[in-house]
C-alpha positions as CSV (number, residue, x, y, z in Angstrom):
1,X,-31.9,-21.7,238.5
2,X,-33.5,-21.0,241.9
3,X,-30.2,-20.2,243.4
4,X,-29.5,-17.7,240.7
5,X,-32.9,-16.1,241.2
6,X,-32.2,-15.6,244.9
7,X,-28.8,-14.1,244.1
8,X,-30.4,-11.6,241.8
9,X,-33.0,-10.8,244.4
10,X,-30.3,-10.1,247.0
11,X,-28.5,-7.8,244.6
12,X,-31.8,-6.0,243.9
13,X,-32.5,-5.5,247.6
14,X,-28.9,-4.2,248.3
15,X,-29.3,-1.7,245.5
16,X,-32.6,-0.6,246.9
17,X,-31.0,0.1,250.3
18,X,-28.2,2.0,248.7
19,X,-30.6,4.2,246.8
20,X,-32.6,5.0,250.0
21,X,-29.4,6.2,251.9
22,X,-28.8,3.1,254.1
23,X,-25.1,2.3,254.0
24,X,-24.7,-0.5,256.6
25,X,-24.9,-4.3,256.5
26,X,-27.0,-5.8,259.3
27,X,-25.3,-9.1,259.0
28,X,-21.6,-8.2,259.3
29,X,-21.8,-4.6,260.6
30,X,-19.3,-3.3,257.9
31,X,-19.7,0.4,257.2
32,X,-19.9,1.3,253.5
33,X,-18.5,4.9,252.8
34,X,-20.5,7.1,250.4
35,X,-18.9,7.7,247.0
36,X,-16.6,10.7,246.6
37,X,-18.1,13.3,244.4
38,X,-16.0,14.4,241.4
39,X,-15.8,18.3,241.3
40,X,-17.5,19.9,238.4
41,X,-15.3,23.1,238.6
42,X,-11.8,23.9,239.5
43,X,-10.0,27.2,240.2
44,X,-7.1,28.1,237.8
45,X,-5.0,31.2,237.4
46,X,-5.8,33.5,234.5
47,X,-3.4,33.8,231.6
48,X,-0.5,35.2,233.6
49,X,2.6,36.4,231.8
50,X,5.6,34.9,233.4
51,X,8.3,37.0,231.6
52,X,9.0,40.7,231.8
53,X,8.8,42.8,228.6
54,X,12.0,43.3,226.7
55,X,11.7,47.1,226.9
56,X,9.8,49.1,229.6
57,X,9.5,52.8,230.0
58,X,9.5,53.6,233.7
59,X,8.3,57.1,234.6
60,X,8.7,59.1,237.8
61,X,6.7,62.3,238.3
62,X,8.5,64.4,241.0
63,X,8.9,67.8,242.5
64,X,12.0,69.2,240.9
65,X,13.3,70.8,244.1
66,X,13.5,67.6,246.3
67,X,12.6,64.5,244.1
68,X,9.4,63.9,246.1
69,X,6.8,62.1,244.1
70,X,3.7,63.9,243.0
71,X,0.7,61.7,243.7
72,X,-2.4,62.7,241.7
73,X,-0.4,64.3,238.8
74,X,-1.9,63.7,235.3
75,X,0.1,62.8,232.2
76,X,-1.4,63.0,228.8
77,X,0.5,61.6,225.7
78,X,0.1,63.3,222.4
79,X,1.4,62.6,218.9
80,X,1.0,65.4,216.3
81,X,-1.5,67.1,218.6
82,X,-3.7,64.0,219.0
83,X,-4.0,61.5,221.8
84,X,-1.3,58.9,221.3
85,X,-2.3,55.5,219.9
86,X,1.1,53.9,219.9
87,X,1.4,53.2,223.6
88,X,0.1,50.5,226.0
89,X,0.3,49.7,229.7
90,X,2.2,46.6,230.6
91,X,-0.9,44.5,230.1
92,X,-1.1,45.7,226.4
93,X,-4.1,47.9,227.1
94,X,-4.1,51.2,225.0
95,X,-2.7,54.1,227.1
96,X,-2.9,57.8,226.4
97,X,-3.5,59.3,229.8
98,X,-2.4,58.4,233.3
99,X,-3.2,59.6,236.8
100,X,-0.2,58.9,239.0
101,X,-0.8,56.8,242.1
102,X,0.9,57.1,245.5
103,X,4.1,55.6,244.3
104,X,4.6,58.5,241.8
105,X,5.6,56.0,239.2
106,X,4.0,54.4,236.2
107,X,5.3,52.2,233.4
108,X,4.3,51.8,229.7
109,X,5.3,50.0,226.5
110,X,5.5,51.2,222.9
111,X,3.6,49.1,220.4
112,X,5.4,46.9,218.1
113,X,6.9,49.0,215.3
114,X,6.3,52.3,217.1
115,X,9.1,54.8,216.8
116,X,9.7,58.6,216.9
117,X,8.6,61.0,219.6
118,X,5.5,61.3,221.8
119,X,4.8,64.4,223.9
120,X,3.8,64.0,227.6
121,X,1.9,66.9,229.0
122,X,2.2,66.8,232.8
123,X,0.1,68.7,235.3
124,X,-0.2,68.7,239.1
125,X,-2.1,70.9,241.6
126,X,0.2,73.6,242.8
127,X,2.8,73.1,240.1
128,X,3.5,74.7,236.7
129,X,2.4,72.3,233.9
130,X,5.1,71.2,231.5
131,X,5.5,68.9,228.5
132,X,8.3,66.4,227.9
133,X,9.4,64.7,224.7
134,X,9.8,61.0,224.9
135,X,11.9,59.1,222.2
136,X,10.3,55.7,221.7
137,X,13.4,54.7,219.8
138,X,15.7,55.1,222.8
139,X,18.1,52.2,223.1
140,X,18.5,50.0,226.2
141,X,21.7,49.8,228.2
142,X,23.4,46.4,228.1
143,X,21.7,44.0,230.5
144,X,18.7,46.3,231.2
145,X,15.1,46.2,230.0
146,X,14.0,49.7,231.2
147,X,14.2,53.2,229.9
148,X,14.1,55.4,233.1
149,X,12.3,58.8,232.6
150,X,11.8,61.6,235.1
151,X,9.1,64.2,234.6
152,X,9.9,67.0,237.2
153,X,7.7,69.9,237.8
154,X,8.4,73.3,239.4
155,X,6.2,74.4,242.3
156,X,4.2,77.5,241.6
157,X,5.8,79.2,244.7
158,X,9.4,78.1,243.8
159,X,12.2,80.6,243.8
160,X,12.5,82.5,240.6
161,X,8.8,82.0,239.5
162,X,5.6,83.6,240.6
163,X,1.9,83.2,239.6
164,X,-0.7,85.8,240.0
165,X,-4.5,85.8,239.3
166,X,-6.8,88.7,238.4
167,X,-10.5,88.8,237.5
168,X,-12.4,91.0,235.2
169,X,-16.1,91.4,234.5
170,X,-17.3,90.8,230.9
171,X,-20.6,91.5,229.1
172,X,-21.5,89.8,225.9
173,X,-18.0,88.3,225.8
174,X,-16.1,91.7,226.1
175,X,-15.1,94.3,228.6
176,X,-16.2,98.0,228.6
177,X,-12.8,99.0,230.0
178,X,-9.2,97.9,229.5
179,X,-8.1,95.2,231.9
180,X,-4.6,94.3,233.0
181,X,-3.1,91.3,234.8
182,X,0.5,91.1,236.0
183,X,2.9,88.9,238.0
184,X,5.9,90.4,239.6
185,X,8.4,89.3,242.3
186,X,12.0,90.3,242.5
187,X,13.3,90.7,238.9
188,X,10.6,88.4,237.5
189,X,7.8,90.3,235.8
190,X,5.2,89.7,233.1
191,X,2.0,91.5,232.3
192,X,-0.9,91.4,229.8
193,X,-3.2,94.2,228.8
194,X,-6.5,93.8,227.0
195,X,-7.9,97.0,225.4
196,X,-11.5,98.1,226.1
197,X,-14.2,96.5,223.9
198,X,-12.1,93.5,223.0
199,X,-14.0,90.3,222.6
200,X,-12.8,87.2,224.5
201,X,-13.1,84.2,222.3
202,X,-12.8,80.4,222.5
203,X,-10.6,78.3,220.2
204,X,-13.3,78.4,217.6
205,X,-13.4,82.2,217.5
206,X,-16.7,82.4,219.4
207,X,-17.4,84.9,222.2
208,X,-17.3,83.3,225.6
209,X,-20.7,83.2,227.5
210,X,-19.5,83.8,231.0
211,X,-19.7,87.1,232.9
212,X,-16.3,87.0,234.6
213,X,-12.8,86.1,233.3
214,X,-10.1,84.8,235.5
215,X,-6.6,85.7,234.2
216,X,-3.5,83.8,235.3
217,X,0.0,85.1,234.6
218,X,3.2,83.2,235.3
219,X,6.4,85.2,235.5
220,X,9.9,83.9,235.8
221,X,13.3,85.3,236.6
222,X,15.2,84.2,233.6
223,X,18.5,84.4,235.4
224,X,17.3,81.5,237.6
225,X,17.4,77.8,236.5
226,X,13.7,77.4,237.4
227,X,12.9,79.6,234.5
228,X,14.5,77.1,232.2
229,X,12.8,74.2,234.0
230,X,9.3,75.4,233.2
231,X,9.9,75.7,229.5
232,X,8.1,72.9,227.6
233,X,10.4,70.6,225.8
234,X,10.6,70.7,222.0
235,X,11.2,74.4,221.6
236,X,13.8,73.8,218.9
237,X,12.2,70.8,217.2
238,X,12.9,71.2,213.5
239,X,15.9,73.5,214.0
240,X,19.0,72.8,211.9
241,X,22.0,75.2,212.0
242,X,20.6,77.6,214.6
243,X,18.7,77.3,217.9
244,X,16.7,79.7,220.0
245,X,18.1,80.5,223.4
246,X,15.4,81.9,225.7
247,X,16.0,85.2,227.5
248,X,12.5,85.5,228.9
249,X,9.4,83.4,229.3
250,X,5.8,83.8,230.5
251,X,2.6,81.8,230.5
252,X,-0.8,83.5,230.3
253,X,-4.1,81.7,230.5
254,X,-7.7,82.9,230.8
255,X,-11.1,81.2,231.4
256,X,-14.6,82.2,232.4
257,X,-16.7,80.8,235.2
258,X,-18.2,78.2,232.9
259,X,-14.8,76.6,232.4
260,X,-14.5,77.9,228.8
261,X,-10.9,78.7,228.0
262,X,-10.1,82.1,226.3
263,X,-7.8,81.3,223.4
264,X,-8.3,84.3,221.0
265,X,-9.2,88.0,220.9
266,X,-11.1,90.2,218.4
267,X,-8.1,92.5,218.4
268,X,-4.4,92.2,219.5
269,X,-3.5,92.3,223.2
270,X,-0.2,93.6,224.7
271,X,2.3,91.3,226.5
272,X,5.4,92.4,228.3
273,X,8.1,90.2,229.8
274,X,11.2,91.3,231.9
275,X,14.6,90.1,230.6
276,X,17.6,89.7,233.0
277,X,20.1,92.6,233.3
278,X,22.9,90.5,231.8
279,X,20.9,89.5,228.7
280,X,23.3,91.4,226.5
281,X,20.4,93.4,224.9
282,X,19.7,97.1,224.4
283,X,16.7,99.3,223.9
284,X,15.3,98.9,220.4
285,X,16.6,95.3,219.9
286,X,14.1,92.9,218.2
287,X,13.9,89.4,219.5
288,X,12.3,86.2,218.2
289,X,9.1,84.8,219.8
290,X,8.0,81.2,220.0
291,X,4.6,80.0,221.4
292,X,3.6,76.7,222.8
293,X,0.2,75.1,222.3
294,X,-0.6,73.1,225.4
295,X,-3.5,71.4,223.6
296,X,-1.4,70.0,220.7
297,X,1.9,69.9,222.6
298,X,3.7,71.7,219.8
299,X,5.8,74.9,219.4
300,X,5.4,77.5,216.7
301,X,7.4,80.5,215.7
302,X,5.4,83.8,215.9
303,X,5.3,86.1,212.9
304,X,5.8,89.1,215.2
305,X,8.9,90.0,217.2
306,X,9.4,91.5,220.7
307,X,10.8,94.9,221.1
308,X,13.2,95.6,223.9
309,X,12.4,98.8,225.9
310,X,14.5,101.1,228.1
311,X,16.0,99.3,231.1
312,X,13.9,99.2,234.3
313,X,15.3,100.6,237.6
314,X,16.4,97.2,238.7
315,X,18.5,96.7,235.5
316,X,16.1,94.3,233.8
317,X,14.8,95.1,230.3
318,X,11.1,94.9,229.3
319,X,10.4,93.1,226.0
320,X,6.9,93.8,224.6
321,X,4.8,92.4,221.7
322,X,1.2,92.2,220.5
323,X,-0.6,88.9,220.0
324,X,-4.2,87.7,219.3
325,X,-3.9,84.5,221.3
326,X,-2.8,83.1,224.7
327,X,-0.3,80.4,225.6
328,X,3.3,79.9,226.9
329,X,5.7,82.4,225.2
330,X,9.5,82.3,225.0
331,X,11.5,85.3,223.8
332,X,15.1,85.0,222.7
333,X,17.9,85.0,220.1
334,X,18.9,82.6,217.5
335,X,22.5,81.3,217.8
336,X,24.7,78.7,216.1
337,X,24.0,75.1,217.1
338,X,26.5,72.8,218.9
339,X,27.9,70.4,216.3
340,X,29.5,68.0,218.8
341,X,26.6,66.8,220.8
342,X,26.9,66.2,224.5
343,X,28.9,63.2,225.9
344,X,29.1,62.5,229.7
345,X,32.3,60.9,230.9
346,X,32.0,59.5,234.4
347,X,34.9,58.6,236.8
348,X,33.9,56.6,239.8
349,X,31.7,53.6,240.7
350,X,28.2,54.0,239.3
351,X,25.5,52.2,241.3
352,X,23.9,49.2,239.6
353,X,20.6,50.8,238.9
354,X,22.2,53.9,237.5
355,X,22.1,57.7,238.1
356,X,19.8,60.3,236.9
357,X,21.4,63.2,235.0
358,X,20.1,66.8,235.1
359,X,21.5,69.4,232.8
360,X,19.9,72.8,233.5
361,X,20.3,76.4,232.7
362,X,18.1,79.5,232.6
363,X,17.1,78.7,229.0
364,X,16.2,75.1,229.3
365,X,16.7,71.7,230.9
366,X,17.7,68.2,229.7
367,X,17.0,65.0,231.7
368,X,18.8,61.7,231.2
369,X,20.4,58.8,233.1
370,X,23.5,56.7,232.9
371,X,24.6,53.2,233.9
372,X,28.0,53.4,232.1
373,X,31.2,55.4,232.3
374,X,30.5,57.0,228.9
375,X,27.0,58.2,228.0
376,X,26.1,60.0,224.8
377,X,23.4,62.1,226.3
378,X,22.8,64.1,223.1
379,X,24.1,62.8,219.8
380,X,25.5,65.5,217.5
381,X,22.6,64.8,215.1
382,X,20.1,65.7,217.8
383,X,21.9,68.8,219.3
384,X,19.6,71.2,217.4
385,X,16.5,69.5,218.5
386,X,17.5,69.8,222.1
387,X,18.5,73.4,221.7
388,X,22.2,72.9,222.5
389,X,24.1,76.0,221.4
390,X,27.7,76.1,220.4
391,X,28.5,78.2,223.5
392,X,26.0,76.6,225.8
393,X,26.7,76.3,229.5
394,X,24.6,74.6,232.3
395,X,24.6,73.2,235.8
396,X,25.3,69.4,235.7
397,X,24.0,67.1,238.5
398,X,24.1,63.3,238.9
399,X,21.9,61.8,241.6
400,X,20.3,58.5,242.6
401,X,16.6,57.6,242.8
402,X,16.4,58.7,246.4
403,X,17.6,62.2,245.5
404,X,21.2,61.8,246.9
405,X,23.7,63.9,245.0
406,X,26.6,62.0,243.4
407,X,27.9,65.0,241.5
408,X,27.1,68.7,241.2
409,X,29.0,71.1,239.1
410,X,30.5,74.3,240.5
411,X,28.2,76.7,238.6
412,X,27.6,76.4,234.9
413,X,30.1,74.5,232.8
414,X,30.3,74.2,229.0
415,X,28.2,71.3,227.7
416,X,28.9,71.3,224.0
417,X,31.1,68.3,223.6
418,X,32.6,66.3,226.5
419,X,31.5,66.8,230.1
420,X,33.7,65.1,232.6
421,X,32.4,64.3,236.1
422,X,33.9,62.5,239.1
423,X,31.2,60.9,241.2
424,X,31.0,59.6,244.7
425,X,28.6,59.1,247.7
426,X,28.7,58.2,251.3
427,X,25.3,56.4,251.2
428,X,25.5,52.8,252.3
429,X,23.5,50.5,250.0
430,X,23.0,46.8,249.4
431,X,20.8,44.5,247.3
432,X,17.7,43.0,248.6
433,X,15.3,40.4,247.1
434,X,11.5,40.5,247.3
435,X,9.4,37.4,246.6
436,X,5.8,37.6,245.6
437,X,3.6,34.8,246.9
438,X,0.8,34.6,244.3
439,X,-2.3,32.6,245.0
440,X,-5.9,32.5,243.7
441,X,-8.3,34.5,245.9
442,X,-11.0,31.8,245.5
443,X,-8.6,29.0,246.5
444,X,-5.4,29.8,248.3
445,X,-4.0,26.3,247.5
446,X,-3.7,27.3,243.9
447,X,-0.5,29.2,243.3
448,X,0.6,31.5,240.4
449,X,4.0,32.3,238.9
450,X,4.4,36.1,239.1
451,X,7.9,36.3,237.6
452,X,6.6,38.4,234.7
453,X,5.3,41.2,237.0
454,X,6.5,44.7,236.8
455,X,7.9,45.5,240.2
456,X,9.1,49.0,241.2
457,X,10.5,50.1,244.5
458,X,11.1,53.6,246.1
459,X,12.5,55.0,249.3
460,X,10.3,57.2,251.5
461,X,8.2,58.8,248.8
462,X,11.1,59.3,246.4
463,X,11.5,58.2,242.8
464,X,11.1,54.5,242.0
465,X,13.3,52.1,240.2
466,X,12.4,48.9,238.2
467,X,13.3,45.7,239.9
468,X,15.0,42.9,238.0
469,X,13.1,39.6,237.7
470,X,15.2,36.7,239.0
471,X,12.5,34.0,238.2
472,X,10.5,32.0,240.7
473,X,8.4,35.2,241.5
474,X,11.5,36.8,243.0
475,X,12.9,40.3,242.2
476,X,16.1,42.1,243.0
477,X,16.0,45.5,244.6
478,X,19.4,47.1,243.9
479,X,20.9,50.0,245.9
480,X,18.6,49.7,249.0
481,X,19.7,52.0,251.8
482,X,20.2,50.5,255.3
483,X,17.3,51.2,257.7
484,X,15.1,53.0,255.1
485,X,11.4,52.5,254.4
486,X,10.5,51.2,251.0
487,X,7.3,51.1,249.0
488,X,7.1,48.2,246.5
489,X,4.5,48.1,243.8
490,X,3.8,44.9,241.9
491,X,1.8,45.1,238.7
492,X,0.6,41.7,237.7
493,X,0.6,41.0,233.9
494,X,-2.3,38.9,232.7
495,X,-4.5,38.9,235.8
496,X,-6.2,41.3,238.2
497,X,-5.5,41.4,241.9
498,X,-8.3,40.5,244.3
499,X,-10.8,43.3,244.4
500,X,-9.8,44.7,240.9
501,X,-6.9,46.6,239.5
502,X,-3.6,45.4,238.2
503,X,-1.3,46.4,241.1
504,X,-0.7,45.8,244.7
505,X,1.5,48.1,246.9
506,X,3.5,46.9,249.9
507,X,5.4,49.0,252.5
508,X,8.5,47.6,254.1
509,X,9.9,49.5,257.0
510,X,13.4,49.6,258.4
511,X,14.9,47.4,255.7
512,X,18.1,45.7,256.8
513,X,20.9,43.9,255.1
514,X,20.2,40.6,256.9
515,X,20.2,38.2,253.9
516,X,16.5,37.6,254.2
517,X,14.1,38.2,251.3
518,X,11.1,40.4,251.7
519,X,7.8,38.8,250.9
520,X,4.5,40.1,249.7
521,X,1.2,38.1,249.4
522,X,-0.7,38.7,246.2
523,X,-4.2,37.3,245.9
524,X,-5.3,37.4,242.3
525,X,-8.6,36.8,240.6
526,X,-8.7,33.4,239.1
527,X,-11.1,31.6,236.7
528,X,-13.5,28.8,237.7
529,X,-13.6,26.4,234.8
530,X,-15.6,23.2,234.3
531,X,-13.9,19.8,234.6
532,X,-14.3,17.9,231.5
533,X,-15.5,14.3,231.6
534,X,-17.9,14.6,234.6
535,X,-21.6,13.6,234.5
């Protein structure tokens, strides 16, 4: 019993030393290591999505003249005049408005079950605003998961268009004298005249409160394709057997110094628009008028008509009408619709990521893309909606994302029915992979699978293409040009990048066909979670 008591005492003393921080044994000099602490928290990636969506809309906002991207442009999506509720970003957050970043590109998804059209109203400083119609029911090409879209704007100083600004003093919302604002350059000409003692009103019919009105007038030479390029899409929505072909357009806006927009008037104002000399009109002819509401994104047929006047000295014809509101106006004739649609037949090797298609004339434009030898750009059932007339002609151009031409028609060609093109390019291209190295910002030893990211790439500030996910956080960049500089943007699905935001942009200079993959480090915000089972 005594021996047992001594043993217990020894254990007690050893335990006492251990509790007071002494970890050595004076008898045998063996060092006893302190116990390893079990962590109470570990860093883990957020709920990262590792597969790309099955259908992505990829949008480029560019200068129509040179395909340069328009950083800072704004895009608002509308449905029936209200902010769209059927779209999300690639992380399933509701989306109705976008400010374009330095890549000039953004992507979005349609919600499950969404179909029909949405209207995208696009604006950029120094450019003429325009709306585009997006078909959410557009079908994917075989093997692809993206619907490429291009929103191209015409610069305010582009050939064939001109913008002028005039100011007028107002008292109590009206002017004591008649005021006129006009824009004129070459054969382009538009003007607006407001009679004396006319009240300037807002959309609610209330007199504006400012003391000065700024009047902006856009005139276009309707023999130039840029006139057609500024017409908001959807002019012929709802048409059946006839479509309106535009002979003249103008946009007139007014606002006071408080920022209030003038939308109505207490009495009609006068508008005049020049029509080209070859419009096949004569003095006294009456033409249809359609007006576009930039707030709702919808066209409406005016109840009044425009009267063609005596020819000007330059051969153009003035067409005049009275209205009680301001907006974008189109003046033209109604003609039979194309019953065959528009089918593009391509001969030659189409690059893997496809070609953009531009069909443009002085009375409108159509944008599309193709990855196949036969592309039904406009089905017969949609010809009226897109304003394709039976005798329609247009310039046809096929080009890649860098703006290189692969085909341009020699002048305008008939576009009702089959359009045959023979493509080719001297540009040397190759495929290149880029691998994203995903790690947690709080612990770089914790990695993340970024295979579900949305990766776009663009050459030297041109339009961007969507890269194909190859798995293992690697993506294929198709059609890369030798020696060019590329900007790659990776949008992470399910997590934010370090510092906030969903995307990280990389710049790769002088890209070569050397068989080596490009790499980009992406530190993401991860969660610190408690370890279960610890004391």
